[in-house]
TORTORVO-448520 format. One record per residue: residue in one letter; x, y, z of N, C-alpha, C in turn. Coordinates in nm, 2 decimals, always signed. Layout:
# TORTORVO-448520
a, X, Y, Z, X, Y, Z, X, Y, Z
...
# end
This chain:
# TORTORVO-448520
m, +7.83, +16.58, -3.20, +7.87, +16.73, -3.20, +8.02, +16.73, -3.17
d, +8.09, +16.80, -3.25, +8.23, +16.82, -3.23, +8.26, +16.98, -3.24
l, +8.41, +17.01, -3.21, +8.45, +17.15, -3.20, +8.44, +17.20, -3.35
t, +8.47, +17.12, -3.44, +8.46, +17.17, -3.59, +8.32, +17.22, -3.63
q, +8.22, +17.15, -3.57, +8.09, +17.18, -3.60, +8.06, +17.31, -3.54
l, +8.10, +17.32, -3.41, +8.07, +17.45, -3.34, +8.14, +17.57, -3.40
e, +8.26, +17.56, -3.45, +8.33, +17.66, -3.53, +8.27, +17.70, -3.65
l, +8.21, +17.59, -3.73, +8.14, +17.62, -3.86, +8.02, +17.70, -3.82
f, +7.94, +17.65, -3.72, +7.81, +17.71, -3.67, +7.84, +17.86, -3.64
k, +7.93, +17.89, -3.56, +7.97, +18.02, -3.52, +8.00, +18.11, -3.64
a, +8.08, +18.06, -3.74, +8.11, +18.13, -3.85, +7.99, +18.18, -3.93
v, +7.90, +18.07, -3.95, +7.76, +18.10, -4.03, +7.68, +18.20, -3.96
a, +7.67, +18.18, -3.83, +7.58, +18.27, -3.74, +7.64, +18.42, -3.75
e, +7.76, +18.43, -3.74, +7.81, +18.58, -3.74, +7.82, +18.63, -3.88
e, +7.85, +18.55, -3.98, +7.85, +18.61, -4.13, +7.72, +18.63, -4.19
g, +7.62, +18.53, -4.13, +7.49, +18.56, -4.19, +7.45, +18.48, -4.32
s, +7.55, +18.40, -4.36, +7.53, +18.33, -4.50, +7.62, +18.21, -4.50
i, +7.58, +18.12, -4.58, +7.69, +18.01, -4.58, +7.80, +18.05, -4.67
s, +7.77, +18.10, -4.78, +7.88, +18.16, -4.87, +7.99, +18.24, -4.80
a, +7.93, +18.34, -4.73, +8.04, +18.43, -4.66, +8.11, +18.35, -4.57
a, +8.05, +18.26, -4.49, +8.13, +18.18, -4.39, +8.22, +18.09, -4.45
a, +8.18, +18.03, -4.56, +8.27, +17.94, -4.64, +8.39, +18.02, -4.70
q, +8.37, +18.14, -4.74, +8.49, +18.23, -4.79, +8.58, +18.26, -4.69
k, +8.53, +18.29, -4.56, +8.59, +18.32, -4.46, +8.69, +18.21, -4.40
l, +8.64, +18.08, -4.40, +8.70, +17.96, -4.35, +8.78, +17.88, -4.45
h, +8.76, +17.93, -4.58, +8.84, +17.87, -4.70, +8.79, +17.73, -4.72
r, +8.65, +17.71, -4.71, +8.58, +17.58, -4.72, +8.49, +17.59, -4.84
v, +8.44, +17.47, -4.88, +8.34, +17.45, -4.99, +8.20, +17.48, -4.92
p, +8.12, +17.57, -4.98, +7.98, +17.60, -4.92, +7.90, +17.46, -4.90
s, +7.91, +17.38, -4.98, +7.82, +17.26, -4.96, +7.87, +17.18, -4.84
n, +7.99, +17.19, -4.80, +8.04, +17.12, -4.68, +7.98, +17.19, -4.56
l, +7.97, +17.31, -4.56, +7.92, +17.38, -4.45, +7.77, +17.35, -4.43
t, +7.70, +17.35, -4.55, +7.57, +17.32, -4.55, +7.54, +17.19, -4.49
t, +7.62, +17.10, -4.52, +7.59, +16.95, -4.47, +7.62, +16.94, -4.33
r, +7.72, +17.01, -4.28, +7.77, +17.01, -4.13, +7.66, +17.07, -4.05
i, +7.60, +17.19, -4.10, +7.50, +17.26, -4.02, +7.38, +17.18, -4.01
k, +7.34, +17.12, -4.12, +7.22, +17.03, -4.11, +7.23, +16.90, -4.02
q, +7.35, +16.85, -4.02, +7.39, +16.75, -3.94, +7.38, +16.79, -3.78
l, +7.43, +16.91, -3.75, +7.42, +16.95, -3.62, +7.28, +16.99, -3.59
e, +7.20, +17.05, -3.66, +7.06, +17.06, -3.64, +6.98, +16.93, -3.60
q, +7.02, +16.83, -3.69, +6.96, +16.70, -3.68, +6.99, +16.64, -3.54
e, +7.11, +16.65, -3.51, +7.17, +16.60, -3.37, +7.10, +16.66, -3.27
l, +7.08, +16.80, -3.27, +7.01, +16.87, -3.16, +6.86, +16.86, -3.18
g, +6.81, +16.82, -3.29, +6.67, +16.82, -3.30, +6.59, +16.94, -3.30
v, +6.65, +17.05, -3.34, +6.61, +17.20, -3.35, +6.65, +17.26, -3.48
d, +6.59, +17.36, -3.51, +6.64, +17.44, -3.62, +6.71, +17.57, -3.56
l, +6.84, +17.58, -3.60, +6.92, +17.69, -3.54, +6.91, +17.81, -3.63
f, +6.86, +17.79, -3.76, +6.85, +17.92, -3.85, +6.72, +17.92, -3.91
i, +6.67, +18.04, -3.92, +6.55, +18.06, -4.02, +6.61, +18.09, -4.16
r, +6.56, +18.01, -4.25, +6.62, +18.02, -4.38, +6.54, +18.10, -4.48
e, +6.61, +18.18, -4.53, +6.54, +18.29, -4.62, +6.63, +18.27, -4.76
k, +6.58, +18.36, -4.87, +6.64, +18.34, -5.01, +6.79, +18.34, -5.00
l, +6.84, +18.46, -4.95, +6.98, +18.49, -4.96, +7.07, +18.48, -4.83
r, +6.99, +18.47, -4.73, +7.06, +18.47, -4.59, +7.00, +18.37, -4.49
l, +7.07, +18.36, -4.39, +7.03, +18.29, -4.28, +7.00, +18.36, -4.15
r, +6.89, +18.36, -4.09, +6.89, +18.43, -3.96, +6.87, +18.32, -3.85
l, +6.95, +18.36, -3.74, +6.94, +18.27, -3.63, +6.80, +18.26, -3.57
s, +6.75, +18.15, -3.52, +6.63, +18.13, -3.46, +6.64, +18.17, -3.32
a, +6.55, +18.17, -3.24, +6.55, +18.21, -3.10, +6.65, +18.10, -3.02
t, +6.62, +17.96, -3.07, +6.71, +17.86, -3.00, +6.86, +17.88, -3.07
g, +6.89, +17.93, -3.19, +7.01, +17.95, -3.25, +7.08, +18.04, -3.17
w, +7.01, +18.17, -3.12, +7.08, +18.26, -3.05, +7.14, +18.21, -2.92
t, +7.04, +18.13, -2.85, +7.09, +18.06, -2.73, +7.21, +17.98, -2.75
f, +7.21, +17.90, -2.85, +7.32, +17.81, -2.88, +7.44, +17.87, -2.91
l, +7.43, +17.99, -2.99, +7.54, +18.07, -3.02, +7.62, +18.13, -2.89
d, +7.55, +18.16, -2.79, +7.60, +18.20, -2.67, +7.69, +18.08, -2.61
y, +7.63, +17.97, -2.60, +7.71, +17.85, -2.54, +7.83, +17.82, -2.64
t, +7.81, +17.84, -2.76, +7.91, +17.80, -2.86, +8.03, +17.88, -2.83
r, +8.01, +18.01, -2.83, +8.12, +18.10, -2.80, +8.19, +18.07, -2.68
r, +8.11, +18.05, -2.56, +8.17, +18.02, -2.44, +8.25, +17.89, -2.44
i, +8.20, +17.77, -2.51, +8.27, +17.65, -2.53, +8.41, +17.67, -2.59
l, +8.40, +17.76, -2.71, +8.52, +17.77, -2.78, +8.63, +17.86, -2.72
e, +8.58, +17.95, -2.65, +8.68, +18.03, -2.55, +8.74, +17.95, -2.45
l, +8.66, +17.85, -2.38, +8.72, +17.78, -2.28, +8.82, +17.67, -2.34
v, +8.77, +17.62, -2.46, +8.88, +17.54, -2.53, +9.01, +17.60, -2.55
e, +9.01, +17.72, -2.62, +9.13, +17.81, -2.64, +9.21, +17.83, -2.52
e, +9.13, +17.88, -2.40, +9.19, +17.89, -2.27, +9.26, +17.77, -2.22
a, +9.20, +17.66, -2.23, +9.26, +17.53, -2.19, +9.39, +17.49, -2.27
k, +9.38, +17.51, -2.40, +9.50, +17.49, -2.49, +9.63, +17.57, -2.44
q, +9.59, +17.69, -2.41, +9.70, +17.79, -2.37, +9.76, +17.75, -2.22
a, +9.66, +17.72, -2.14, +9.71, +17.67, -2.00, +9.79, +17.54, -2.01
a, +9.75, +17.46, -2.10, +9.81, +17.32, -2.10, +9.97, +17.34, -2.16
s, +9.96, +17.45, -2.26, +10.10, +17.45, -2.32, +10.19, +17.55, -2.27
g, +10.14, +17.64, -2.17, +10.20, +17.73, -2.10, +10.26, +17.84, -2.19
s, +10.20, +17.85, -2.31, +10.23, +17.95, -2.40, +10.20, +18.08, -2.38
d, +10.25, +18.20, -2.44, +10.20, +18.33, -2.43, +10.06, +18.35, -2.49
p, +9.99, +18.45, -2.44, +9.86, +18.48, -2.50, +9.86, +18.48, -2.65
q, +9.77, +18.43, -2.71, +9.77, +18.41, -2.86, +9.62, +18.40, -2.91
g, +9.61, +18.40, -3.03, +9.47, +18.38, -3.10, +9.39, +18.52, -3.10
s, +9.26, +18.51, -3.10, +9.16, +18.62, -3.12, +9.15, +18.67, -2.97
f, +9.13, +18.80, -2.98, +9.08, +18.88, -2.86, +8.99, +18.99, -2.91
t, +8.85, +18.98, -2.89, +8.77, +19.08, -2.94, +8.73, +19.18, -2.83
l, +8.77, +19.31, -2.86, +8.75, +19.42, -2.76, +8.64, +19.51, -2.82
g, +8.57, +19.58, -2.73, +8.47, +19.69, -2.76, +8.51, +19.80, -2.69
s, +8.47, +19.91, -2.75, +8.49, +20.05, -2.67, +8.40, +20.15, -2.71
l, +8.38, +20.25, -2.63, +8.32, +20.38, -2.66, +8.40, +20.44, -2.77
e, +8.33, +20.53, -2.86, +8.43, +20.60, -2.95, +8.52, +20.68, -2.91
s, +8.49, +20.78, -2.80, +8.58, +20.85, -2.74, +8.70, +20.79, -2.68
t, +8.67, +20.68, -2.62, +8.77, +20.60, -2.54, +8.87, +20.54, -2.64
a, +8.82, +20.50, -2.74, +8.90, +20.44, -2.85, +8.98, +20.54, -2.92
a, +8.94, +20.66, -2.93, +9.02, +20.77, -3.01, +9.11, +20.83, -2.93
v, +9.09, +20.84, -2.79, +9.18, +20.92, -2.71, +9.25, +20.85, -2.61
r, +9.18, +20.76, -2.53, +9.24, +20.69, -2.41, +9.32, +20.57, -2.43
i, +9.29, +20.49, -2.54, +9.35, +20.35, -2.54, +9.43, +20.33, -2.65
p, +9.48, +20.42, -2.74, +9.57, +20.40, -2.85, +9.71, +20.35, -2.78
t, +9.75, +20.41, -2.68, +9.88, +20.37, -2.63, +9.87, +20.24, -2.55
v, +9.76, +20.20, -2.50, +9.74, +20.07, -2.43, +9.74, +19.96, -2.54
l, +9.66, +19.97, -2.65, +9.67, +19.89, -2.77, +9.81, +19.87, -2.82
a, +9.87, +19.98, -2.84, +10.02, +19.96, -2.88, +10.10, +19.88, -2.78
a, +10.08, +19.91, -2.66, +10.17, +19.83, -2.56, +10.13, +19.68, -2.55
y, +10.00, +19.66, -2.57, +9.96, +19.52, -2.58, +10.01, +19.45, -2.70
h, +9.98, +19.51, -2.81, +10.04, +19.45, -2.93, +10.20, +19.41, -2.93
q, +10.27, +19.51, -2.87, +10.42, +19.48, -2.86, +10.46, +19.37, -2.77
r, +10.39, +19.37, -2.65, +10.41, +19.26, -2.56, +10.36, +19.12, -2.59
y, +10.24, +19.12, -2.66, +10.18, +18.99, -2.71, +10.15, +19.01, -2.85
p, +10.24, +19.00, -2.94, +10.23, +19.00, -3.09, +10.15, +18.89, -3.14
k, +10.14, +18.77, -3.07, +10.06, +18.66, -3.13, +9.91, +18.67, -3.11
v, +9.86, +18.77, -3.04, +9.73, +18.80, -3.02, +9.68, +18.88, -3.13
e, +9.56, +18.83, -3.20, +9.49, +18.92, -3.30, +9.38, +18.99, -3.24
l, +9.40, +19.11, -3.22, +9.31, +19.21, -3.16, +9.22, +19.27, -3.26
d, +9.08, +19.25, -3.22, +8.98, +19.29, -3.30, +8.89, +19.40, -3.22
l, +8.89, +19.52, -3.27, +8.84, +19.63, -3.19, +8.71, +19.68, -3.26
s, +8.60, +19.68, -3.18, +8.48, +19.73, -3.24, +8.43, +19.87, -3.15
t, +8.38, +19.97, -3.20, +8.34, +20.09, -3.12, +8.19, +20.10, -3.13
g, +8.12, +20.17, -3.04, +7.98, +20.20, -3.03, +7.93, +20.25, -2.90
p, +7.80, +20.27, -2.89, +7.75, +20.31, -2.76, +7.76, +20.22, -2.64
s, +7.77, +20.24, -2.52, +7.76, +20.15, -2.43, +7.67, +20.04, -2.42
g, +7.55, +20.07, -2.47, +7.45, +19.96, -2.48, +7.48, +19.84, -2.58
d, +7.53, +19.88, -2.69, +7.59, +19.79, -2.77, +7.70, +19.70, -2.75
m, +7.79, +19.77, -2.67, +7.92, +19.71, -2.61, +7.86, +19.61, -2.50
l, +7.77, +19.65, -2.41, +7.73, +19.56, -2.32, +7.67, +19.44, -2.38
e, +7.59, +19.45, -2.48, +7.51, +19.33, -2.54, +7.62, +19.25, -2.60
g, +7.73, +19.31, -2.65, +7.84, +19.23, -2.72, +7.91, +19.13, -2.62
v, +7.94, +19.19, -2.51, +8.00, +19.12, -2.39, +7.91, +19.01, -2.34
l, +7.78, +19.05, -2.32, +7.70, +18.95, -2.25, +7.66, +18.83, -2.35
s, +7.66, +18.86, -2.48, +7.63, +18.76, -2.59, +7.76, +18.68, -2.61
g, +7.88, +18.71, -2.57, +8.00, +18.65, -2.60, +8.07, +18.69, -2.73
r, +8.00, +18.78, -2.81, +8.06, +18.84, -2.92, +8.20, +18.91, -2.88
l, +8.20, +18.98, -2.78, +8.32, +19.06, -2.73, +8.38, +18.98, -2.61
s, +8.50, +18.98, -2.60, +8.57, +18.93, -2.47, +8.56, +19.03, -2.36
a, +8.58, +19.15, -2.39, +8.57, +19.26, -2.29, +8.53, +19.39, -2.37
a, +8.49, +19.49, -2.29, +8.46, +19.62, -2.35, +8.47, +19.74, -2.26
f, +8.51, +19.86, -2.30, +8.52, +19.97, -2.22, +8.38, +20.04, -2.24
i, +8.31, +20.06, -2.13, +8.18, +20.12, -2.12, +8.18, +20.23, -2.01
d, +8.07, +20.31, -2.01, +8.06, +20.40, -1.91, +7.99, +20.35, -1.79
g, +8.05, +20.37, -1.66, +7.99, +20.31, -1.54, +7.88, +20.39, -1.48
p, +7.83, +20.36, -1.37, +7.88, +20.24, -1.29, +7.84, +20.10, -1.34
l, +7.91, +20.00, -1.30, +7.88, +19.86, -1.34, +7.77, +19.81, -1.25
r, +7.65, +19.78, -1.30, +7.55, +19.73, -1.23, +7.50, +19.58, -1.26
h, +7.54, +19.53, -1.39, +7.49, +19.41, -1.44, +7.54, +19.30, -1.35
p, +7.45, +19.20, -1.30, +7.50, +19.09, -1.21, +7.60, +19.00, -1.29
s, +7.58, +18.98, -1.42, +7.66, +18.89, -1.50, +7.78, +18.95, -1.54
l, +7.83, +19.06, -1.50, +7.95, +19.12, -1.56, +8.05, +19.16, -1.43
e, +8.18, +19.16, -1.46, +8.28, +19.20, -1.36, +8.36, +19.31, -1.44
g, +8.43, +19.40, -1.36, +8.50, +19.49, -1.44, +8.61, +19.57, -1.33
i, +8.67, +19.67, -1.39, +8.76, +19.76, -1.31, +8.74, +19.90, -1.38
e, +8.76, +20.00, -1.27, +8.75, +20.14, -1.31, +8.87, +20.16, -1.40
v, +8.87, +20.25, -1.49, +9.00, +20.26, -1.57, +9.03, +20.41, -1.61
f, +8.92, +20.49, -1.64, +8.93, +20.63, -1.68, +8.84, +20.72, -1.62
e, +8.86, +20.84, -1.59, +8.76, +20.94, -1.55, +8.74, +21.05, -1.65
e, +8.63, +21.06, -1.71, +8.61, +21.17, -1.82, +8.54, +21.29, -1.76
e, +8.57, +21.40, -1.80, +8.51, +21.53, -1.77, +8.41, +21.55, -1.88
m, +8.29, +21.58, -1.86, +8.19, +21.60, -1.97, +8.17, +21.75, -1.98
a, +8.14, +21.79, -2.09, +8.14, +21.95, -2.12, +8.02, +21.96, -2.21
v, +7.94, +22.07, -2.19, +7.83, +22.11, -2.28, +7.90, +22.21, -2.40
v, +7.88, +22.18, -2.53, +7.95, +22.24, -2.64, +7.85, +22.32, -2.71
t, +7.87, +22.44, -2.73, +7.79, +22.54, -2.82, +7.86, +22.61, -2.92
a, +7.78, +22.66, -3.01, +7.85, +22.77, -3.11, +7.91, +22.88, -3.04
v, +8.00, +22.94, -3.09, +8.07, +23.07, -3.03, +7.98, +23.19, -3.01
g, +7.88, +23.20, -3.08, +7.79, +23.31, -3.06, +7.68, +23.29, -2.95
h, +7.67, +23.16, -2.91, +7.56, +23.12, -2.81, +7.60, +23.18, -2.68
p, +7.49, +23.23, -2.60, +7.50, +23.29, -2.46, +7.56, +23.17, -2.38
p, +7.63, +23.21, -2.27, +7.70, +23.11, -2.19, +7.60, +23.02, -2.12
v, +7.66, +22.91, -2.09, +7.56, +22.80, -2.03, +7.62, +22.77, -1.89
n, +7.53, +22.80, -1.79, +7.57, +22.78, -1.65, +7.48, +22.67, -1.59
r, +7.37, +22.65, -1.65, +7.27, +22.54, -1.61, +7.19, +22.49, -1.72
p, +7.12, +22.38, -1.72, +7.03, +22.34, -1.82, +6.93, +22.43, -1.88
q, +6.87, +22.51, -1.79, +6.77, +22.61, -1.83, +6.83, +22.70, -1.93
d, +6.95, +22.73, -1.94, +7.01, +22.80, -2.03, +7.01, +22.75, -2.18
v, +6.99, +22.62, -2.19, +6.96, +22.56, -2.33, +6.83, +22.48, -2.34
n, +6.74, +22.53, -2.25, +6.60, +22.47, -2.25, +6.55, +22.47, -2.40
g, +6.49, +22.38, -2.45, +6.42, +22.38, -2.57, +6.52, +22.37, -2.70
r, +6.65, +22.37, -2.66, +6.74, +22.38, -2.78, +6.76, +22.23, -2.85
t, +6.79, +22.23, -2.97, +6.83, +22.11, -3.04, +6.95, +22.06, -2.98
i, +6.95, +21.93, -2.96, +7.07, +21.86, -2.90, +7.12, +21.74, -3.01
y, +7.24, +21.73, -3.01, +7.30, +21.62, -3.10, +7.35, +21.51, -3.00
a, +7.32, +21.38, -3.02, +7.36, +21.27, -2.93, +7.36, +21.15, -3.01
f, +7.42, +21.04, -2.94, +7.41, +20.91, -3.01, +7.26, +20.85, -2.99
r, +7.27, +20.72, -3.03, +7.13, +20.64, -3.01, +7.09, +20.64, -2.86
p, +6.96, +20.61, -2.84, +6.91, +20.60, -2.70, +6.98, +20.50, -2.62
n, +7.04, +20.40, -2.66, +7.13, +20.30, -2.59, +7.26, +20.35, -2.54
c, +7.29, +20.47, -2.58, +7.42, +20.54, -2.53, +7.40, +20.59, -2.39
s, +7.49, +20.55, -2.29, +7.49, +20.60, -2.15, +7.51, +20.74, -2.16
y, +7.60, +20.81, -2.24, +7.62, +20.95, -2.25, +7.51, +21.04, -2.28
r, +7.43, +20.98, -2.38, +7.29, +21.05, -2.41, +7.21, +21.06, -2.28
r, +7.19, +20.94, -2.22, +7.11, +20.94, -2.10, +7.15, +21.02, -2.00
h, +7.28, +21.03, -1.98, +7.34, +21.12, -1.87, +7.30, +21.28, -1.93
f, +7.31, +21.31, -2.05, +7.28, +21.44, -2.11, +7.14, +21.47, -2.07
e, +7.05, +21.38, -2.10, +6.89, +21.40, -2.07, +6.88, +21.42, -1.92
e, +6.94, +21.33, -1.84, +6.93, +21.34, -1.70, +6.97, +21.48, -1.64
w, +7.07, +21.55, -1.71, +7.13, +21.68, -1.67, +7.02, +21.77, -1.70
f, +6.94, +21.76, -1.81, +6.82, +21.85, -1.84, +6.72, +21.83, -1.74
m, +6.69, +21.71, -1.72, +6.56, +21.69, -1.61, +6.60, +21.73, -1.47
a, +6.72, +21.72, -1.43, +6.75, +21.78, -1.30, +6.73, +21.93, -1.27
d, +6.71, +22.01, -1.38, +6.69, +22.14, -1.37, +6.55, +22.17, -1.44
h, +6.47, +22.08, -1.45, +6.34, +22.09, -1.51, +6.33, +22.16, -1.64
a, +6.44, +22.12, -1.72, +6.45, +22.17, -1.85, +6.43, +22.04, -1.95
t, +6.41, +22.08, -2.07, +6.37, +21.97, -2.16, +6.45, +22.00, -2.31
p, +6.53, +21.93, -2.35, +6.58, +21.93, -2.48, +6.48, +21.94, -2.59
g, +6.50, +22.04, -2.70, +6.41, +22.03, -2.81, +6.42, +21.91, -2.90
k, +6.45, +21.92, -3.02, +6.47, +21.80, -3.11, +6.59, +21.74, -3.07
i, +6.60, +21.60, -3.07, +6.72, +21.52, -3.06, +6.76, +21.46, -3.18
f, +6.87, +21.51, -3.25, +6.92, +21.44, -3.36, +7.02, +21.35, -3.33
e, +7.00, +21.23, -3.38, +7.11, +21.11, -3.35, +7.21, +21.13, -3.45
i, +7.34, +21.12, -3.40, +7.46, +21.15, -3.48, +7.55, +21.04, -3.44
e, +7.63, +20.98, -3.55, +7.69, +20.86, -3.53, +7.84, +20.88, -3.50
s, +7.88, +21.01, -3.50, +8.03, +21.04, -3.45, +8.04, +21.17, -3.40
y, +8.15, +21.20, -3.32, +8.18, +21.32, -3.24, +8.21, +21.42, -3.35
h, +8.27, +21.38, -3.45, +8.32, +21.49, -3.54, +8.19, +21.55, -3.63
a, +8.09, +21.45, -3.65, +7.97, +21.51, -3.70, +7.90, +21.60, -3.61
m, +7.89, +21.57, -3.48, +7.83, +21.64, -3.38, +7.90, +21.79, -3.37
l, +8.03, +21.79, -3.37, +8.11, +21.92, -3.35, +8.07, +21.99, -3.49
a, +8.06, +21.94, -3.60, +8.04, +22.02, -3.71, +7.90, +22.09, -3.71
c, +7.79, +22.02, -3.65, +7.67, +22.06, -3.64, +7.65, +22.18, -3.55
v, +7.74, +22.14, -3.43, +7.72, +22.27, -3.33, +7.81, +22.39, -3.37
t, +7.91, +22.38, -3.45, +7.99, +22.49, -3.51, +7.90, +22.56, -3.59
a, +7.79, +22.50, -3.67, +7.72, +22.58, -3.77, +7.60, +22.64, -3.69
g, +7.60, +22.63, -3.56, +7.50, +22.71, -3.48, +7.37, +22.64, -3.47
a, +7.36, +22.50, -3.51, +7.23, +22.43, -3.52, +7.19, +22.38, -3.39
g, +7.26, +22.38, -3.28, +7.23, +22.29, -3.16, +7.36, +22.29, -3.07
v, +7.33, +22.21, -2.96, +7.44, +22.19, -2.87, +7.45, +22.05, -2.85
a, +7.56, +22.01, -2.79, +7.61, +21.86, -2.77, +7.68, +21.85, -2.63
m, +7.69, +21.73, -2.59, +7.77, +21.70, -2.47, +7.88, +21.60, -2.52
i, +8.01, +21.65, -2.49, +8.14, +21.57, -2.54, +8.23, +21.55, -2.43
p, +8.29, +21.46, -2.42, +8.40, +21.43, -2.32, +8.50, +21.54, -2.36
r, +8.57, +21.61, -2.24, +8.65, +21.72, -2.28, +8.78, +21.67, -2.34
s, +8.83, +21.54, -2.30, +8.94, +21.48, -2.36, +8.93, +21.46, -2.51
m, +8.81, +21.42, -2.55, +8.78, +21.40, -2.70, +8.78, +21.53, -2.76
l, +8.70, +21.62, -2.71, +8.69, +21.75, -2.76, +8.83, +21.82, -2.80
e, +8.90, +21.81, -2.71, +9.05, +21.88, -2.72, +9.14, +21.81, -2.82
s, +9.10, +21.70, -2.86, +9.18, +21.61, -2.96, +9.12, +21.64, -3.10
m, +9.00, +21.71, -3.12, +8.94, +21.71, -3.24, +8.98, +21.86, -3.32
p, +9.01, +21.84, -3.45, +9.03, +21.97, -3.52, +8.90, +22.05, -3.52
g, +8.91, +22.18, -3.49, +8.79, +22.26, -3.49, +8.74, +22.28, -3.34
s, +8.81, +22.22, -3.25, +8.76, +22.24, -3.11, +8.77, +22.39, -3.06
r, +8.84, +22.46, -3.12, +8.85, +22.60, -3.08, +8.76, +22.69, -3.15
s, +8.67, +22.63, -3.24, +8.57, +22.71, -3.30, +8.44, +22.70, -3.23
v, +8.43, +22.63, -3.11, +8.31, +22.63, -3.03, +8.35, +22.67, -2.88
n, +8.24, +22.68, -2.80, +8.25, +22.72, -2.67, +8.22, +22.60, -2.58
a, +8.32, +22.55, -2.48, +8.28, +22.43, -2.40, +8.26, +22.48, -2.26
y, +8.14, +22.44, -2.19, +8.11, +22.48, -2.06, +8.11, +22.36, -1.98
p, +8.17, +22.37, -1.85, +8.16, +22.26, -1.77, +8.02, +22.24, -1.70
m, +7.99, +22.11, -1.67, +7.86, +22.08, -1.62, +7.86, +22.10, -1.46
e, +7.76, +22.11, -1.40, +7.76, +22.11, -1.25, +7.83, +21.98, -1.20
e, +7.88, +21.99, -1.08, +7.97, +21.89, -1.01, +7.91, +21.75, -1.03
k, +7.78, +21.74, -1.00, +7.70, +21.62, -1.00, +7.72, +21.55, -1.13
f, +7.72, +21.62, -1.24, +7.70, +21.56, -1.37, +7.85, +21.57, -1.44
r, +7.94, +21.63, -1.37, +8.07, +21.66, -1.45, +8.15, +21.55, -1.50
h, +8.16, +21.46, -1.40, +8.26, +21.34, -1.44, +8.18, +21.20, -1.45
l, +8.23, +21.12, -1.54, +8.17, +21.00, -1.56, +8.31, +20.89, -1.57
t, +8.26, +20.78, -1.51, +8.40, +20.68, -1.50, +8.38, +20.57, -1.61
t, +8.48, +20.56, -1.66, +8.49, +20.44, -1.78, +8.54, +20.32, -1.72
w, +8.47, +20.20, -1.74, +8.50, +20.09, -1.68, +8.55, +19.98, -1.80
l, +8.64, +19.89, -1.77, +8.67, +19.77, -1.86, +8.58, +19.67, -1.79
v, +8.50, +19.59, -1.88, +8.41, +19.50, -1.83, +8.42, +19.37, -1.91
w, +8.38, +19.25, -1.84, +8.39, +19.13, -1.89, +8.28, +19.03, -1.83
r, +8.25, +18.92, -1.89, +8.16, +18.82, -1.82, +8.21, +18.77, -1.69
s, +8.13, +18.76, -1.59, +8.16, +18.71, -1.46, +8.22, +18.56, -1.49
g, +8.35, +18.54, -1.42, +8.40, +18.40, -1.43, +8.48, +18.36, -1.56
v, +8.47, +18.46, -1.65, +8.53, +18.44, -1.78, +8.66, +18.52, -1.80
r, +8.78, +18.47, -1.76, +8.92, +18.54, -1.76, +9.01, +18.46, -1.84
s, +9.00, +18.49, -1.97, +9.10, +18.41, -2.06, +9.23, +18.47, -2.04
p, +9.35, +18.39, -2.09, +9.48, +18.45, -2.08, +9.50, +18.58, -2.16
n, +9.42, +18.58, -2.27, +9.43, +18.71, -2.34, +9.37, +18.83, -2.27
l, +9.27, +18.81, -2.19, +9.20, +18.92, -2.11, +9.29, +18.95, -1.99
n, +9.34, +18.85, -1.93, +9.42, +18.88, -1.81, +9.55, +18.94, -1.85
a, +9.61, +18.92, -1.96, +9.71, +19.00, -2.01, +9.68, +19.15, -2.03
f, +9.56, +19.16, -2.12, +9.51, +19.30, -2.14, +9.49, +19.38, -2.00
i, +9.42, +19.31, -1.91, +9.40, +19.38, -1.79, +9.53, +19.44, -1.71
d, +9.64, +19.35, -1.73, +9.77, +19.39, -1.68, +9.82, +19.51, -1.75
v, +9.80, +19.51, -1.88, +9.86, +19.62, -1.96, +9.78, +19.75, -1.93
v, +9.65, +19.74, -1.91, +9.56, +19.86, -1.89, +9.60, +19.91, -1.72
q, +9.62, +19.83, -1.64, +9.66, +19.87, -1.51, +9.79, +19.94, -1.49
l, +9.87, +19.90, -1.60, +10.01, +19.97, -1.60, +10.02, +20.09, -1.68
r, +9.92, +20.14, -1.72, +9.91, +20.24, -1.83, +9.97, +20.38, -1.75
# end
């Protein structure tokens, strides 16, 4: 087993097919097929479940992918430490949508200006997806909603968000959850920490949301609320940055639920030069 095999395996696992990985790596598909089969024979296990047009990782394959990512990261870190060079190469970052839209554009710009050799790859999604990405090694770090409780992660507090309940202009004032008891709400998927926070806000006042429509973007949420079809909870910083924010009413939540802290997290004990440089930029913001 060598590093080239690990790099090829990682590419096939992430792309989901030999042909897509070959195109990405500028290699002949037959070469990848041969190298992957050699790796499986050496390990004595099937890393993939082979289907007609795609390859799916087996349970063993998922475990091996986690180790592969960590090995390749350590190799890159060792190269940079030995050469004494500036941060360079790939840096995969995850973020909540609102954080990516409002809080970190200036951070990303400063990081790029200071470390132009780093190829920054940004993904956005709910906290649950971002946590899974960091734990699996797919993401080097991610901005998530705190507090940080996972024993395999480390992190720092970076932003405080004020949360607001947003309604159509004609809706009666909202002073407590009972004021929107039974109303339709718009939220992200269940693995979103903001959605759980919104549901806990209802429960604290013995109220219950009506239908929960899962929406993939704050802009879509705002459009639905503006139309009078329901209510949503949106970070105030995000709301104020959006066109149409003046066409809705925004009400502060009770003090216990009003503020949420955004954390930058990474796997415990994994601090690459790229991540260390990014942490420095974030702390200087």
